[in-house]
N, C-alpha and C positions, 0 to 999 in steps of 0.2 A: 242243138243250136244255142240254147241259153248258156251252156258251158263254154262254148267258143266265144260268145260275146263277153262273158265274165272274164275269161282269160285275156282277151284283147284289151278290155278296160283296165285290168290290173297292170298289164305290160305298159300300156300307154301312160297311166298315172305314175308308174314307177319311173319311166324314162323322163317325164316332164319334171317331176319333183327332184330328181337327182341332179338336174342341171341348174337349179335355182338356189341351192343352199351353199353355205360356205363349206369349203373343203379343208379339213384338218389332216395334217400329214403325220403318219406314225412310222417310225423306224425302230425296229426292235434292236436291243443290244445283243451282242453275241453271247452265247452261254459259256459258262465255265467248262473246261474240259473234264472228262471223266478221269478219275484217279484209279491207279492200279494197286497201290499199297498204302498202309497206314503211315501217317506223318507227312504225306505230300500236301502242298498248299499252293495257292495262287492268289495274287492280288492283281487287279486290272483297273485301269481308269481310261475312259473314252470321252473325248470332247468333240462336239460337232458344232459348226457354225456356218452361216451363209450371210452374204451381204444383203442388206435391204435393197429391194428393187424399188426405185422411186416411182415407177409407173404403176406397178401392180401391188405394192406394199407386201410382198411375200417376205417372210422371214422364218428362220429356223435356227435354233441354237440350244445348247444344253450340255449336260454331262452325265456320265454313269460311273458309279464306283461299284466294284464287285470284289468279293473275297470268299475263299473257300478253304476248308481244311478237312483232310481225311482223318476221322477219329478211329477208324478201323479199316480192315480190308474191304468192308461192305457198306460202311456208313460214312457220310460226309456232312459237314455243316456248311451252309452257304448263307451269305448275306449280300444284299445289294441296295443301292440307293440310286434313284432315277430322278433327274431334274431336267426337264426339257420344255421349251416353249416354241411351238411350231404353229404357224397359221398361214393360210392363203385366203385373203379377203379381197 
């Protein structure tokens, strides 16, 4: 009986607190493709934006830069930079 009450209390507290906090939006950038042979490379840039909503003050915007180079048939070097500002308040 105590276990059921504890479980119910945890579920209730979780559902109540999840509705009252700010929600931050995460959107992952797509990964670089897998390379098949030495010397292959890829550069990519992604930009995302949204208009500010005057009523809810939601906004999202930013950019991603990615680069990769296959130094052998089995190894590759990758680098990326992520700059994004997303919020729903």
